[in-house]
C-alpha positions as a printed NumPy array, in Angstrom:
array([[140.786, 118.678,  77.844],
       [143.44 , 116.706,  79.741],
       [146.98 , 116.448,  78.436],
       [148.987, 113.369,  79.15 ],
       [152.589, 112.335,  78.756],
       [155.402, 112.006,  78.414],
       [155.785, 110.623,  74.929],
       [158.405, 111.159,  72.235],
       [159.626, 110.281,  68.77 ],
       [163.141, 109.795,  67.441],
       [164.508, 111.96 ,  64.599],
       [167.982, 111.291,  63.369],
       [168.91 , 109.766,  66.738],
       [167.552, 112.729,  68.633],
       [164.645, 112.395,  71.047],
       [161.809, 114.843,  70.433],
       [159.572, 115.042,  73.516],
       [155.803, 115.311,  73.205],
       [152.458, 115.312,  74.947],
       [149.053, 114.097,  73.885],
       [145.303, 114.413,  74.457],
       [142.126, 113.001,  73.023],
       [140.141, 114.674,  70.285],
       [137.21 , 113.681,  68.083],
       [138.168, 112.82 ,  64.486],
       [136.405, 111.816,  61.272],
       [137.634, 110.963,  57.79 ],
       [135.054, 113.062,  55.857],
       [132.225, 115.491,  56.497],
       [129.438, 112.814,  56.413],
       [131.258, 110.316,  58.56 ],
       [130.878, 109.708,  62.299],
       [133.375, 111.067,  64.824],
       [135.548, 108.728,  66.86 ],
       [138.031, 109.378,  69.655],
       [141.706, 109.565,  68.578],
       [145.028, 110.613,  70.003],
       [146.424, 114.056,  69.085],
       [150.128, 114.199,  69.817],
       [152.051, 117.476,  69.959],
       [155.858, 117.503,  69.811],
       [158.468, 120.029,  70.863],
       [159.454, 120.771,  67.308],
       [155.883, 121.846,  66.437],
       [154.96 , 118.651,  64.613],
       [151.451, 117.39 ,  65.38 ],
       [150.046, 113.934,  64.597],
       [146.474, 112.79 ,  64.544],
       [146.141, 110.173,  61.909],
       [148.485, 112.285,  59.758],
       [151.435, 114.581,  60.292],
       [150.7  , 118.308,  60.374],
       [151.58 , 121.553,  62.153],
       [149.684, 124.27 ,  64.018],
       [148.366, 125.876,  60.838],
       [147.293, 122.454,  59.532],
       [145.565, 121.7  ,  62.836],
       [143.672, 124.968,  62.51 ],
       [142.387, 123.899,  59.079],
       [141.357, 120.505,  60.368],
       [139.357, 122.14 ,  63.159],
       [137.826, 124.703,  60.815],
       [136.652, 122.055,  58.35 ],
       [135.222, 119.799,  61.054],
       [137.63 , 116.944,  60.516],
       [138.599, 117.352,  64.164],
       [136.436, 118.452,  67.09 ],
       [137.526, 119.324,  70.615],
       [134.265, 118.476,  72.331],
       [132.077, 115.408,  71.967],
       [129.623, 115.804,  69.097],
       [126.824, 114.312,  71.147],
       [127.557, 116.297,  74.282],
       [124.636, 118.53 ,  75.351],
       [125.281, 122.278,  75.212],
       [126.442, 123.901,  78.435],
       [123.666, 125.669,  80.321],
       [123.757, 129.446,  80.104],
       [125.177, 131.336,  83.051],
       [122.867, 133.999,  84.524],
       [125.865, 136.117,  85.463],
       [129.415, 135.993,  84.119],
       [130.766, 137.686,  87.262],
       [129.071, 135.166,  89.55 ],
       [129.911, 132.116,  87.447],
       [132.326, 129.568,  88.819],
       [132.901, 127.999,  85.411],
       [135.585, 128.848,  82.946],
       [135.053, 129.796,  79.351],
       [133.965, 126.897,  77.183],
       [136.626, 125.051,  75.184],
       [136.594, 126.272,  71.572],
       [138.736, 125.467,  68.503],
       [140.389, 128.822,  68.831],
       [141.179, 128.277,  72.525],
       [142.492, 124.783,  71.795],
       [144.894, 126.117,  69.208],
       [146.236, 128.553,  71.838],
       [146.556, 125.648,  74.245],
       [148.453, 123.544,  71.705],
       [150.794, 126.457,  71.038],
       [151.392, 126.697,  74.779],
       [152.214, 122.963,  74.929],
       [154.957, 123.468,  72.361],
       [156.401, 126.337,  74.482],
       [156.279, 124.149,  77.631],
       [157.989, 121.218,  75.88 ],
       [160.826, 123.585,  74.904],
       [160.993, 124.976,  78.475],
       [159.974, 128.414,  77.301],
       [157.408, 130.606,  79.113],
       [153.771, 129.73 ,  78.48 ],
       [150.963, 132.274,  78.208],
       [150.108, 131.755,  81.825],
       [153.725, 132.344,  82.901],
       [153.926, 135.473,  80.708],
       [150.741, 136.723,  82.371],
       [152.24 , 136.198,  85.819],
       [155.393, 138.056,  84.664],
       [153.137, 140.964,  83.551],
       [151.504, 140.97 ,  87.008],
       [154.916, 141.317,  88.671],
       [155.783, 144.13 ,  86.292],
       [152.615, 146.001,  87.201],
       [153.274, 145.46 ,  90.903],
       [156.671, 147.084,  90.571],
       [155.363, 149.96 ,  88.519],
       [151.487, 150.265,  88.541],
       [151.404, 152.58 ,  85.435],
       [148.564, 152.517,  82.937],
       [151.033, 151.27 ,  80.255],
       [151.853, 148.23 ,  82.312],
       [148.177, 147.605,  82.953],
       [147.674, 147.548,  79.163],
       [150.5  , 145.001,  78.825],
       [148.913, 142.945,  81.574],
       [145.581, 142.994,  79.799],
       [147.23 , 141.791,  76.615],
       [149.028, 139.012,  78.472],
       [145.814, 137.897,  80.196],
       [143.886, 137.783,  76.916],
       [146.628, 135.693,  75.4  ],
       [145.91 , 132.879,  77.884],
       [143.573, 130.253,  76.385],
       [140.104, 131.383,  77.524],
       [139.159, 128.027,  79.057],
       [142.321, 128.163,  81.225],
       [142.085, 131.779,  82.49 ],
       [140.34 , 130.84 ,  85.75 ],
       [143.42 , 128.807,  86.659],
       [146.059, 131.4  ,  85.863],
       [146.45 , 132.687,  89.443],
       [146.288, 129.214,  90.988],
       [143.599, 130.411,  93.408],
       [140.567, 128.152,  93.272],
       [138.532, 130.429,  95.577],
       [139.007, 133.743,  93.808],
       [139.959, 132.169,  90.422],
       [140.891, 135.019,  87.997],
       [138.518, 137.592,  89.545],
       [141.359, 139.78 ,  90.888],
       [142.735, 140.177,  87.337],
       [139.279, 140.864,  85.928],
       [138.83 , 143.625,  88.51 ],
       [142.214, 145.109,  87.844],
       [141.74 , 145.096,  84.062],
       [138.351, 146.832,  84.313],
       [138.45 , 150.623,  84.241],
       [137.39 , 152.524,  87.343],
       [133.663, 153.264,  87.178],
       [132.887, 150.334,  84.935],
       [131.19 , 147.043,  86.057],
       [133.387, 143.938,  85.993],
       [132.273, 141.593,  83.196],
       [129.406, 143.928,  82.455],
       [127.246, 142.548,  85.26 ],
       [129.578, 142.633,  88.286],
       [130.457, 145.255,  90.837],
       [131.435, 148.717,  89.686],
       [135.209, 149.077,  90.017],
       [136.67 , 151.681,  92.37 ],
       [140.217, 152.862,  93.003],
       [140.094, 150.999,  96.333],
       [139.243, 147.763,  94.529],
       [142.31 , 148.224,  92.308],
       [144.474, 148.801,  95.383],
       [142.952, 145.735,  97.073],
       [143.988, 143.655,  94.093],
       [147.548, 144.977,  94.339],
       [147.526, 144.192,  98.086],
       [146.29 , 140.695,  97.256],
       [149.179, 140.117,  94.831],
       [151.734, 141.581,  97.254],
       [150.426, 139.372, 100.081],
       [150.633, 136.32 ,  97.807],
       [154.25 , 137.124,  96.985],
       [155.051, 137.553, 100.613],
       [153.461, 134.197, 101.363],
       [155.548, 132.525,  98.68 ],
       [158.751, 134.105, 100.044],
       [157.86 , 133.017, 103.602],
       [157.164, 129.474, 102.466],
       [160.431, 129.366, 100.553],
       [162.294, 130.482, 103.702],
       [160.53 , 127.907, 105.825],
       [161.296, 125.175, 103.29 ],
       [164.909, 126.236, 103.   ],
       [165.245, 125.946, 106.782],
       [163.478, 122.569, 106.914],
       [165.423, 121.169, 103.995],
       [168.761, 122.76 , 104.976],
       [170.385, 119.343, 105.095],
       [169.613, 118.678, 101.419],
       [172.78 , 118.468,  99.271],
       [173.479, 121.807,  97.571],
       [175.007, 120.075,  94.557],
       [174.117, 116.887,  92.68 ],
       [175.802, 113.769,  94.061],
       [177.882, 111.279,  92.237],
       [176.273, 109.247,  89.414],
       [174.582, 106.081,  90.43 ],
       [176.874, 103.126,  91.006],
       [175.721,  99.822,  89.6  ],
       [176.779,  96.694,  91.427],
       [176.716,  93.945,  88.813],
       [176.382,  90.264,  89.528],
       [179.558,  88.645,  88.213],
       [180.902,  85.07 ,  88.163],
       [184.64 ,  84.516,  88.601],
       [185.383,  80.873,  87.507],
       [189.092,  81.301,  88.372],
       [188.345,  82.746,  91.819],
       [187.776,  86.22 ,  93.15 ],
       [190.264,  88.945,  92.055],
       [193.046,  89.772,  94.517],
       [192.89 ,  93.545,  93.98 ],
       [190.155,  95.347,  95.914],
       [187.149,  96.327,  93.859],
       [183.38 ,  96.946,  93.854],
       [182.842,  93.2  ,  93.543],
       [183.481,  93.094,  97.295],
       [180.014,  94.694,  97.815],
       [178.27 ,  91.545,  96.568],
       [176.684,  89.367,  99.23 ],
       [178.351,  86.201,  97.907],
       [181.828,  87.64 ,  98.342],
       [183.681,  85.41 , 100.804],
       [184.219,  87.507, 103.911],
       [183.911,  85.609, 107.2  ],
       [181.687,  87.413, 109.667],
       [180.445,  86.889, 113.192],
       [176.787,  87.617, 113.602],
       [174.695,  86.916, 116.739],
       [177.396,  84.593, 118.041],
       [177.688,  82.471, 114.854],
       [180.425,  82.518, 112.255],
       [179.454,  82.676, 108.544],
       [181.581,  82.543, 105.429],
       [179.592,  85.325, 103.662],
       [176.501,  87.425, 103.998],
       [174.55 ,  84.867, 101.941],
       [175.545,  82.102, 104.335],
       [174.252,  84.102, 107.305],
       [171.075,  85.308, 105.612],
       [169.836,  81.956, 104.398],
       [170.891,  80.187, 107.578],
       [168.777,  82.58 , 109.546],
       [165.865,  82.057, 107.138],
       [165.761,  78.291, 107.839],
       [163.196,  77.07 , 110.343],
       [164.996,  73.797, 111.103],
       [168.3  ,  73.727, 113.01 ],
       [169.708,  70.956, 110.84 ],
       [168.939,  72.983, 107.678],
       [170.541,  76.029, 109.3  ],
       [173.804,  74.154, 109.903],
       [173.887,  72.777, 106.342],
       [173.487,  76.263, 104.894],
       [176.041,  77.678, 107.285],
       [178.603,  75.066, 106.198],
       [177.898,  75.361, 102.431],
       [180.987,  75.519, 100.188],
       [180.028,  78.881,  98.663],
       [177.592,  81.716,  99.001],
       [175.771,  80.552,  95.854],
       [175.373,  77.062,  97.304],
       [174.102,  78.537, 100.542],
       [171.605,  80.575,  98.525],
       [170.383,  77.455,  96.628],
       [170.034,  75.435,  99.812],
       [168.304,  78.21 , 101.627],
       [165.753,  78.642,  98.894],
       [164.671,  75.006,  99.107],
       [164.192,  74.634, 102.887],
       [161.219,  75.616, 105.007],
       [161.551,  79.157, 106.299],
       [160.738,  80.586, 109.689],
       [157.169,  81.876, 109.936],
       [158.332,  85.327, 110.96 ],
       [160.867,  85.642, 108.144],
       [159.027,  88.353, 106.129],
       [158.947,  90.538, 109.221],
       [162.6  ,  90.116, 110.343],
       [164.546,  89.516, 107.124],
       [165.255,  93.177, 106.47 ],
       [166.79 ,  93.65 , 109.968],
       [168.777,  90.463, 109.59 ],
       [170.263,  91.607, 106.268],
       [171.066,  95.045, 107.741],
       [172.856,  93.352, 110.663],
       [174.834,  91.073, 108.372],
       [175.968,  93.902, 106.128],
       [176.943,  95.932, 109.16 ],
       [178.964,  93.036, 110.48 ],
       [180.708,  92.462, 107.101],
       [181.931,  96.003, 106.729],
       [182.729,  96.797, 110.395],
       [184.73 ,  93.549, 110.749],
       [186.719,  94.018, 107.503],
       [188.329,  97.493, 107.234],
       [189.49 ,  96.843, 103.652],
       [185.905,  96.142, 102.55 ],
       [184.713,  99.17 , 104.496],
       [187.172, 101.34 , 102.53 ],
       [185.76 , 100.068,  99.242],
       [182.193, 100.914, 100.365],
       [183.104, 104.33 , 101.765],
       [184.963, 105.175,  98.56 ],
       [181.615, 105.252,  96.734],
       [180.899, 108.492,  98.631],
       [177.277, 109.635,  98.16 ],
       [176.517, 107.635,  95.019],
       [173.212, 105.809,  94.825],
       [173.957, 102.09 ,  94.782],
       [171.944, 100.014,  92.321],
       [172.277,  96.343,  93.241],
       [171.489,  94.287,  90.13 ],
       [171.616,  90.719,  89.027],
       [169.352,  87.695,  88.534],
       [170.024,  85.52 ,  91.578],
       [168.28 ,  87.74 ,  94.161],
       [164.552,  88.446,  94.272],
       [163.267,  91.842,  93.143],
       [162.793,  92.745,  96.762],
       [166.589,  92.906,  97.13 ],
       [167.781,  94.098,  93.756],
       [167.191,  96.894,  91.252],
       [164.927,  95.885,  88.367],
       [164.404,  98.205,  85.385],
       [160.719,  97.427,  85.048],
       [159.954,  99.037,  88.406],
       [159.355,  95.819,  90.418],
       [162.738,  96.015,  92.11 ],
       [162.946,  97.57 ,  95.537],
       [166.748,  97.574,  95.654],
       [166.919,  96.92 ,  99.383],
       [170.476,  95.654,  99.23 ],
       [171.601,  98.884,  97.538],
       [169.706, 100.987, 100.107],
       [171.13 ,  99.006, 103.023],
       [174.622,  99.394, 101.607],
       [174.091, 103.108, 101.466],
       [172.92 , 103.079, 105.097],
       [175.944, 101.013, 106.169],
       [178.218, 103.413, 104.326],
       [176.7  , 106.367, 106.166],
       [177.118, 104.54 , 109.496],
       [180.788, 103.878, 108.701],
       [181.35 , 107.529, 107.83 ],
       [179.61 , 108.631, 111.044],
       [181.765, 106.251, 113.152],
       [184.912, 107.815, 111.663],
       [183.614, 111.341, 112.355],
       [182.703, 110.522, 115.929],
       [186.069, 108.845, 116.532],
       [188.   , 111.859, 115.204],
       [185.957, 114.234, 117.379],
       [186.674, 112.417, 120.591],
       [188.848, 114.457, 123.002],
       [192.538, 113.839, 122.354],
       [191.959, 112.156, 119.004],
       [193.038, 113.904, 115.835],
       [192.691, 113.095, 112.152],
       [195.663, 111.796, 110.373]])
């Protein structure tokens, strides 16, 4: 049984998250089964052809209107030894109901049966009393049977350490396994303690390796909209200055361009005459239109990203006022939107956009901040 998601439904303007899986359903007892979606929501509502709840789902399973395994699937072969088996318990209607209940808990960010079992393990580690072992047994048995082999996250030992620990000394594990000794119980405790130590060590290593991660969430994403100004660009500084068609004369590779778009599309052109026409275009939009119509250099896909990065770097290093606008965005993610640029350069909501302009603006912003930092740290130079 594989759960999929996310999904949701709206109730009174509120989003109710859900998850779903496939089950076998039929309309009446003498009808054939067919595969249908069973959707479980955070508020406990369940839909599978009709709206119900956990109790209603139990009745549908008990009457055979729903089945959790394929009706034509052959029976699982018998296991010669439960202790030696590598397979979990078979999925049953009762186990599926426990699983569905767990899904509701998970959707509400509450502990699942597996998490409660691991909490009981930690409690027993701290105080290995018989009363805590009884609580651990109850927590383990509350895990859906078909999921118990996964509860420790150990695909080699599966849930065997728990089965050993929950078997009384002198009794065989699972009825056909080794006879439990006090040393076996202690070995299980040592196994849990070693696992905890491994987790702590890994967290420490990760904390050291990721020590440059921001400790707090950054600023909300900044969206750079494509805007047309029929009466001319505003005089007051603003985020519109981040746009590539904003008129800011730059010198790049020995040539002078009226905007980033002039430089980018001039460099894209394969023919020198086309390059000059684009360079001398009346506006960035005109340069863009001309550049899209001419033949491009054969190596343009390989070099265009570096050219754009160089042009943006030139724009903001050669115009301090523009640099101040960019640096003022601090650590915000920059989403460069619009319709004129290809999805390679802009942010597109359907996932096609790679937002390279936004990413290069963030890189340029970081370079500007680093330049200021290095300048202030030079001997004899102080911040003002």
